[in-house]
KOLGUZA-459544 format. One line per field, with one value per residue (C-alpha): residue number from 1; residue in one letter; x, z, y. Coordinates in Angstrom, 2 decimals. Each point is the difference from the previous one (the first is absolute). Layout:
BEGIN
resi (NUM;...)
resn (a;...)
x (X;...)
z (Z;...)
y (Y;...)
This chain:
BEGIN
resi (1;2;3;4;5;6;7;8;9;10;11;12;13;14;15;16;17;18;19;20;21;22;23;24;25;26;27;28;29;30;31;32;33;34;35;36;37;38;39;40;41;42;43;44;45;46;47;48;49;50;51;52;53;54;55;56;57;58;59;60;61;62;63;64;65;66;67;68;69;70;71;72;73;74;75;76;77;78;79;80;81;82;83;84;85;86;87;88;89;90;91;92;93;94;95;96;97;98;99;100;101;102;103;104;105;106;107;108;109;110;111;112;113;114;115;116;117;118;119;120;121;122;123;124;125;126;127;128;129;130;131;132;133;134;135;136;137;138;139;140;141;142;143;144;145;146;147;148;149;150;151;152;153;154;155;156;157;158;159;160;161;162;163;164;165;166;167;168;169;170;171;172;173;174;175;176;177;178;179;180;181;182;183;184;185;186;187;188;189;190;191;192;193;194;195;196;197;198;199;200;201;202;203;204;205;206;207;208;209;210;211;212;213;214;215;216;217;218;219;220;221;222;223;224;225;226;227;228;229;230;231;232;233;234;235;236;237;238;239;240;241;242;243;244;245;246;247;248;249;250;251;252;253;254;255;256;257;258;259;260;261;262;263;264;265;266;267;268;269;270;271;272;273;274;275;276;277;278;279;280;281;282;283;284;285;286;287;288;289;290;291;292;293;294;295;296;297;298;299;300;301;302;303;304;305;306;307;308;309;310;311;312;313;314;315;316;317;318;319;320;321;322;323;324;325;326;327;328;329;330;331;332;333;334;335;336;337;338;339;340;341;342;343;344;345;346;347;348;349;350;351;352;353;354;355;356;357;358;359;360;361;362;363;364;365;366;367;368;369;370;371;372;373;374;375;376;377;378;379;380;381;382;383;384;385;386;387;388;389;390;391;392;393;394;395;396;397;398;399;400;401;402;403;404;405;406;407;408;409;410;411;412;413;414;415;416;417;418;419;420;421;422;423;424;425;426;427;428;429;430;431;432;433;434;435;436;437;438;439;440;441;442;443;444;445;446;447;448;449;450;451;452;453;454;455;456;457;458;459;460;461;462;463;464;465;466;467;468)
resn (x;x;x;x;x;x;x;x;x;x;x;x;x;x;x;x;x;x;x;x;x;x;x;x;x;x;x;x;x;x;x;x;x;x;x;x;x;x;x;x;x;x;x;x;x;x;x;x;x;x;x;x;x;x;x;x;x;x;x;x;x;x;x;x;x;x;x;x;x;x;x;x;x;x;x;x;x;x;x;x;x;x;x;x;x;x;x;x;x;x;x;x;x;x;x;x;x;x;x;x;x;x;x;x;x;x;x;x;x;x;x;x;x;x;x;x;x;x;x;x;x;x;x;x;x;x;x;x;x;x;x;x;x;x;x;x;x;x;x;x;x;x;x;x;x;x;x;x;x;x;x;x;x;x;x;x;x;x;x;x;x;x;x;x;x;x;x;x;x;x;x;x;x;x;x;x;x;x;x;x;x;x;x;x;x;x;x;x;x;x;x;x;x;x;x;x;x;x;x;x;x;x;x;x;x;x;x;x;x;x;x;x;x;x;x;x;x;x;x;x;x;x;x;x;x;x;x;x;x;x;x;x;x;x;x;x;x;x;x;x;x;x;x;x;x;x;x;x;x;x;x;x;x;x;x;x;x;x;x;x;x;x;x;x;x;x;x;x;x;x;x;x;x;x;x;x;x;x;x;x;x;x;x;x;x;x;x;x;x;x;x;x;x;x;x;x;x;x;x;x;x;x;x;x;x;x;x;x;x;x;x;x;x;x;x;x;x;x;x;x;x;x;x;x;x;x;x;x;x;x;x;x;x;x;x;x;x;x;x;x;x;x;x;x;x;x;x;x;x;x;x;x;x;x;x;x;x;x;x;x;x;x;x;x;x;x;x;x;x;x;x;x;x;x;x;x;x;x;x;x;x;x;x;x;x;x;x;x;x;x;x;x;x;x;x;x;x;x;x;x;x;x;x;x;x;x;x;x;x;x;x;x;x;x;x;x;x;x;x;x;x;x;x;x;x;x;x;x;x;x;x;x;x;x;x;x;x;x;x;x;x;x;x;x;x;x;x;x;x;x;x;x;x;x;x;x;x;x;x;x;x;x;x;x;x;x;x;x)
x (0.00;2.73;2.08;-2.94;-0.55;3.70;0.00;-3.09;1.42;3.22;-1.98;-1.88;3.10;1.97;-2.18;0.62;3.68;0.53;-1.94;2.01;3.34;-0.57;-1.62;2.62;2.92;-1.15;-0.61;3.48;1.54;-1.44;0.52;3.68;0.30;0.91;2.71;0.51;1.19;1.13;2.54;1.34;3.57;-0.51;-1.23;3.35;1.85;-2.00;0.84;3.73;-0.32;1.94;-1.55;1.39;0.40;2.22;-2.24;-3.12;-1.97;0.81;-2.55;1.43;-0.42;-3.61;-0.55;1.33;-2.27;-3.14;0.97;0.69;-3.49;-1.45;2.13;-0.84;-2.73;-2.27;2.38;-0.18;-3.30;-1.95;0.96;-0.63;-3.45;-0.89;1.05;-1.84;-3.24;-0.08;1.83;3.03;-1.68;0.60;3.62;-1.06;-2.14;2.89;2.10;-2.78;-0.43;3.78;0.36;-2.90;0.56;3.57;-1.40;-1.95;3.19;1.81;-2.63;-0.34;3.78;0.62;-2.65;1.60;3.30;-1.59;-1.81;2.60;0.84;3.34;0.93;3.16;2.47;-2.38;-3.17;-3.26;-3.47;-2.64;-3.71;-1.00;2.28;-1.02;-3.65;0.53;2.24;-1.51;-3.67;-0.08;-1.96;1.44;-2.87;0.45;3.78;-0.50;-2.54;2.61;2.62;-2.48;-0.74;3.73;0.41;-2.88;1.24;3.65;-0.25;-3.00;-1.03;3.40;1.76;-2.66;0.29;3.82;-0.11;-2.38;2.10;3.11;-1.55;-1.67;3.41;0.27;-3.16;2.01;1.97;-1.06;-0.13;-2.77;-2.78;-3.58;1.13;2.02;-1.68;-2.48;2.71;3.25;-0.89;-0.52;3.39;1.73;-1.97;1.08;3.68;-0.25;-1.74;2.67;2.83;-1.74;-0.69;3.66;1.01;-2.60;1.20;3.58;1.50;0.09;2.46;2.17;-3.03;-1.13;3.51;0.39;-3.37;0.36;3.42;-1.19;-3.35;1.36;2.20;-2.95;-2.09;2.69;0.38;-3.77;-0.04;2.96;-1.63;-3.24;1.95;1.93;-3.18;-1.74;2.96;0.12;-3.57;0.27;-1.89;-3.09;0.05;-2.11;-2.71;0.32;-0.43;-2.92;-1.76;0.65;-1.57;-2.76;-1.08;0.38;-2.56;-2.40;-3.02;-2.43;2.11;0.70;-3.57;-1.40;1.51;1.77;0.80;2.07;1.31;3.58;-0.54;-1.03;2.77;2.61;-0.72;-0.48;3.05;2.03;-1.01;0.82;3.46;0.97;-2.28;-0.16;-2.61;-0.49;2.08;2.66;3.11;-0.25;0.95;3.39;0.21;-0.25;3.23;2.21;2.32;-0.37;0.28;-3.41;-3.17;-0.53;3.23;-1.46;-3.27;1.95;1.87;-3.31;-1.16;3.07;-0.91;-3.43;1.57;2.59;-2.71;-2.69;1.49;3.19;-0.55;-3.71;0.51;2.95;-2.24;-2.82;2.20;1.83;-3.35;-1.65;2.82;-0.33;-2.48;-1.59;-3.67;-1.07;-2.94;-1.80;1.64;3.50;-0.77;2.87;3.49;-0.77;-0.49;3.39;1.65;-1.50;1.14;3.56;-0.07;-0.69;3.02;2.49;-1.11;-0.24;2.23;-2.71;-2.57;2.80;1.27;-3.49;-0.44;3.26;-0.86;-3.52;1.17;2.53;-2.36;-2.87;2.13;1.40;-3.50;-1.42;2.64;-0.21;-3.77;0.36;2.47;-2.80;-2.33;2.46;0.10;-3.82;-0.11;2.47;-2.29;-3.12;1.57;2.41;2.79;1.57;-2.57;0.73;1.86;-3.19;-1.92;2.90;0.15;-3.73;0.00;3.00;-1.69;-3.23;1.99;1.52;-3.41;-1.31;2.91;-0.74;-3.71;0.68;1.90;-3.00;-2.90;-1.40;1.82;-3.17;-0.95;3.50;0.12;-3.43;1.13;3.22;-1.89;-2.57;2.51;2.29;-3.01;-1.13;3.45;-0.14;-3.48;1.35;3.37;-1.10;-2.65;2.49;2.76;-2.56;-0.73;3.66;1.36;0.25;3.04;1.71;-0.76;1.40;3.09;0.50;-0.27;2.53;2.36;-0.28;0.57;3.22;1.28;-0.70;2.04;2.89;-0.33;0.19;-3.68;-0.47;-3.48;-1.63;-3.65;-0.87;0.94;-3.09;-2.36;0.10;-0.64;-0.21;2.82;2.27;2.98;1.95;0.14;-0.24)
z (0.00;1.02;-3.03;-2.30;1.54;-0.37;-3.61;-0.91;1.74;-1.96;-3.24;0.65;1.21;-3.07;-2.34;2.00;0.29;-3.71;-0.84;2.32;-0.96;-3.73;0.20;2.48;-1.90;-3.34;1.59;1.56;-3.25;-1.98;2.73;0.28;-3.80;0.14;2.62;0.32;-3.61;-0.77;2.82;-0.18;-0.23;3.09;1.90;-0.42;0.81;3.21;1.22;-0.02;2.20;3.27;3.18;1.29;3.43;-0.17;2.64;-2.04;-2.07;-3.72;-2.83;-0.93;3.55;0.13;-3.41;1.35;3.07;-2.04;-2.70;2.67;1.41;-3.51;-1.36;1.59;-0.03;-2.04;-2.94;0.01;1.54;-0.99;-3.66;0.00;1.56;-2.61;-2.84;1.43;0.87;-2.37;-3.04;-1.97;-0.72;3.66;-0.90;-2.32;2.70;2.48;-2.43;-0.34;3.76;0.39;-2.61;1.18;3.64;-0.23;-0.27;3.24;1.62;-1.09;1.59;3.31;0.48;-0.88;2.55;2.62;-0.55;0.22;3.26;1.64;3.68;1.74;2.53;1.91;-2.81;-2.63;-1.86;-0.12;-1.40;-2.36;-0.74;3.67;0.32;-3.16;0.87;3.48;-0.98;-3.32;0.48;3.80;0.29;3.02;0.11;-3.63;0.50;2.96;-2.01;-2.74;2.53;1.48;-3.49;-0.68;3.16;-1.02;-3.60;0.69;3.44;-0.82;-3.68;-1.70;2.72;0.03;-3.77;0.07;2.55;-2.20;-3.09;1.82;1.01;-3.40;-1.66;1.66;-1.72;-2.96;2.13;0.68;3.77;-0.50;-0.86;0.86;3.31;1.17;-1.58;2.89;2.58;-1.87;-0.84;3.71;0.84;-2.63;1.26;3.58;-1.00;-1.97;2.91;2.45;-2.21;-0.42;3.73;0.71;-2.21;1.41;3.54;-0.89;-0.34;-3.76;-1.05;-1.82;-1.78;-1.07;-1.11;-1.98;-1.76;-0.86;-1.46;-1.95;-1.32;-2.51;-1.50;-0.05;-1.74;-2.64;-0.38;-0.40;-2.84;-1.71;0.25;-1.42;-2.84;-0.79;-0.06;-2.21;-2.43;0.03;-1.24;-2.17;-2.80;2.23;0.43;-3.08;1.35;3.48;-1.27;-2.19;2.96;2.27;-2.38;-1.27;3.54;1.24;-2.51;-0.04;0.84;0.16;2.61;1.92;0.32;0.33;3.47;0.78;3.64;-1.19;-3.19;-1.09;0.62;3.62;0.76;-1.93;1.83;3.48;-0.15;-1.66;2.80;2.63;-1.53;-0.64;2.57;-2.07;1.56;3.07;2.22;1.22;-2.02;1.08;3.50;-1.40;-2.36;2.90;1.51;-2.94;0.31;-3.34;-1.15;-1.68;0.75;-3.70;-0.09;2.34;-1.90;-3.13;1.85;1.05;-3.62;-0.71;2.87;-1.53;-3.37;1.60;1.87;-2.65;-3.43;0.78;2.73;-0.47;-3.75;0.59;2.07;-2.54;-3.01;1.86;0.63;-3.35;-2.19;1.72;-1.07;3.47;-0.22;2.72;2.02;3.18;1.88;-0.99;1.01;1.98;0.48;-1.46;-3.53;0.06;1.44;-2.66;-2.73;1.36;0.46;-3.71;-0.93;2.80;1.34;3.75;0.86;-1.27;2.81;2.60;-1.33;0.28;3.51;1.19;-1.68;1.46;3.52;-0.09;-1.67;2.33;3.14;-0.81;-1.08;3.37;1.89;-2.39;0.38;3.78;-0.40;-1.70;2.85;2.57;-1.86;0.00;3.76;0.43;-1.96;1.94;3.46;-0.88;1.68;0.15;1.69;3.43;0.36;1.16;-3.05;-2.24;1.50;-0.42;-3.60;-0.92;1.39;-1.85;-3.23;0.35;0.70;-3.20;-1.98;1.44;-0.89;-3.54;-0.94;0.52;-1.41;-3.54;-2.75;-1.38;3.44;0.59;-3.40;0.71;3.42;-1.46;-2.89;2.34;2.45;-2.82;-1.83;3.10;0.29;-3.69;0.30;2.62;-1.57;-3.62;0.72;2.33;-2.62;-2.57;2.30;0.89;-3.44;-0.90;2.26;-1.72;-3.40;1.16;1.41;-3.34;-1.86;2.39;-0.48;-3.80;-0.17;2.04;-2.01;-3.22;1.30;0.78;3.75;2.69;1.10;3.52;1.47;2.23;1.00;-0.31;-3.70;-0.76;2.43;2.96;3.22;2.43;2.53;-1.20;1.62;-3.28;-3.08;1.83)
y (0.00;2.46;-1.02;0.73;3.43;0.84;-1.21;2.04;3.07;-0.38;-0.30;3.25;1.86;-1.09;2.08;3.18;-0.87;-0.50;3.16;2.26;-1.57;0.42;3.44;1.24;-1.51;1.42;3.42;0.07;-1.22;2.91;2.62;-0.96;-0.24;-3.69;0.50;-3.77;-0.18;3.56;0.17;-3.56;1.30;2.17;-3.05;-1.77;3.22;0.51;-3.52;0.84;3.10;-0.10;1.45;3.30;-1.61;-3.10;-1.60;0.75;-2.47;0.21;-0.19;-3.38;-1.33;1.24;-1.63;-3.30;0.18;0.71;-2.52;-2.63;0.56;-0.33;-2.82;-3.30;-2.59;2.28;-0.18;-3.80;-1.06;3.12;-0.32;-3.75;0.49;2.62;-2.34;-3.00;1.79;2.97;-1.34;1.18;3.37;0.90;0.77;2.83;1.60;-0.33;2.03;2.58;0.45;0.24;2.77;2.15;-0.98;1.27;3.53;-0.55;-1.34;3.16;2.28;-1.87;-0.30;3.66;1.01;-2.28;1.83;3.46;-0.77;-2.25;0.40;0.39;-2.68;-0.85;0.51;-1.35;0.87;-1.93;0.45;-1.37;0.43;0.28;3.04;1.85;-0.65;1.45;2.94;1.11;-0.93;0.49;-3.27;-1.80;-2.51;-0.98;-0.27;-2.36;-2.02;-0.43;-1.15;-2.50;-1.36;-0.25;-2.09;-2.28;-0.26;-0.75;-1.57;-2.20;-0.18;-0.04;-2.03;-2.70;-0.24;-0.03;-2.82;-2.00;0.65;-1.21;-3.32;-0.46;-0.40;-3.43;-1.30;-1.28;-2.49;-3.59;0.46;2.58;-2.45;-0.91;-1.48;3.00;3.05;0.29;0.72;0.75;3.65;0.66;-1.49;2.15;3.01;-0.70;-0.27;3.27;1.76;-1.20;1.31;3.38;0.19;-0.77;2.93;2.41;-0.58;0.82;-3.43;-0.23;2.70;-2.54;-1.43;3.48;0.97;-3.23;0.26;3.69;-0.80;-3.05;1.25;2.58;-2.71;-2.41;2.66;0.44;-3.77;-0.30;2.55;-1.70;-3.45;1.41;1.64;-3.19;-2.11;2.56;0.04;-3.80;0.08;3.12;-1.73;0.12;3.81;0.83;-2.33;1.55;3.57;-1.05;-1.64;3.00;2.53;-2.29;-0.87;3.58;1.28;-2.93;2.18;-2.93;-1.79;3.22;1.24;-3.50;-0.18;3.25;-0.81;-2.98;1.57;0.66;3.72;-0.53;-2.50;1.96;3.24;-1.52;-2.27;2.77;2.37;-2.64;-0.26;3.65;1.72;3.23;2.29;-2.19;2.28;-2.43;0.99;3.69;-1.15;-1.05;3.00;2.45;-1.35;1.06;2.99;1.83;3.62;-0.01;-2.06;-0.74;-2.01;-2.61;0.04;-0.92;-2.74;-1.60;-0.02;-2.10;-2.34;-0.69;-0.79;-2.31;-1.86;-0.44;0.58;-1.91;-2.61;-0.77;-0.27;-2.34;-2.29;0.14;-0.78;-2.77;-1.68;0.71;-1.36;-3.36;-2.69;0.01;1.03;2.45;-1.35;0.99;-2.88;1.21;3.61;1.49;-1.38;-3.50;1.41;1.75;-3.10;-2.26;2.40;-0.02;-3.76;-0.41;2.13;-0.72;-3.36;-0.66;2.97;2.39;-0.49;0.03;3.34;1.53;-1.41;1.58;3.31;0.03;-0.84;2.84;2.48;-0.85;0.16;3.47;1.11;-1.06;1.98;2.97;0.19;0.10;2.89;1.96;-1.00;1.40;3.33;0.12;-0.59;2.86;2.33;-0.97;0.34;2.80;-1.94;-3.46;-2.32;-1.49;-3.29;-1.74;1.18;-0.96;-3.49;-0.58;1.31;-2.18;-3.12;0.90;0.46;-3.47;-1.57;1.63;-1.47;-3.45;0.24;1.22;-3.13;-2.28;2.02;-0.11;1.91;1.64;1.33;1.41;1.70;1.56;1.28;1.46;1.60;1.59;1.46;1.21;1.42;1.90;1.63;0.93;1.49;2.41;0.76;0.53;2.71;1.72;0.16;1.14;2.95;0.68;-0.85;3.70;0.27;-2.93;1.58;3.35;-1.72;-1.78;3.29;1.56;-2.95;0.02;3.76;-0.23;-2.97;1.88;2.94;-2.33;0.49;-2.66;-0.28;1.34;0.10;2.61;-0.51;3.69;-0.08;-2.10;1.75;-2.38;1.94;-2.95;-0.19;-2.78;-1.72;0.31;2.21;3.35)
């Protein structure tokens, strides 16, 4: 009964979500004169900027934090789910939401930079802060922080836990006799490891995973590229199926809630999070001379996530002879595709990648949760509160491993959608400041000057911690 209510709620919310994402993304694209494409060269230039303070966070470091939060199970399981349930046309709509969503990512990250706060030798911020400072809506800012806690601490972490354990489904020990209890065992082990790290005992584990994951991400892209090239003869068929399926109007409108458009946009959004309001929390930490620079860097992050990594997953699966089905939805489809090309080492490679990606995602999501608690309380919560919240977070991770995939996707979509339905209208209202900042940046670049930003130059009268 509860599952049905959640599913129906997600179905209704999805229509509003798609409408505001497309309308907002298209609006930002035209208002910024296609900034995501027009200033591609400036995006790469901005990444290389060094912070004025040697202890400050560079644009590149902020890019890695936001990309790390984006790149993970969504790039593997999210793409696989879209292909299995929405069809090959989902890939096209992922590309669409990435291109127009990049403009939304530019605006929200530029605003996060403008309204960032000064902490103990560092800066911080995000949607909750530009809502509170620019709109003077403390209640709405707190509501956003609460939704962020629910989304990342509950929805996304339950799903990440499920995705982690689902990678073991392809092995013989995961069978009809063990599938009733094995997910719970894997969930318990995962929760124990996360709990160990949260309570300060897992510094070596965290250090090891954060060191290994970038290399695993690179290895994943290379493997996908090699497999795609090995099956290059299949690419014409793949492209034909993508575009044919993407514009099959009869199939789309015959069941829109399960169409390639719906799955492409929702799974693309789950992967790149453009417009959701999560990446701006990382963007605000960067030490740059102009807010637009970090906005441009976040455009690049969206492209890396969706256009590069999600496409790599999709092509790696589609060039294989493995037919996507509902039963293979998730990690099993990717594993079967790799097994066909690489033999038994393929599924093992995906399992290792998923375990590492999921583990760092779980910890990274809880980092966002901590920042949201700080905003709500205005200070670091007490040790008692922290202990209780950490234990609750680990219980959620344990529960996520054993629940149904459809239910977990619905919960994640609803909580993420609720965040988006607050953040997108807000950045539509405040977007004028991002547009003015872009104009200021472009004017100074055109004059050959190093862009330096002052809030008064674009008419901002709010008292800010920076840019005075």
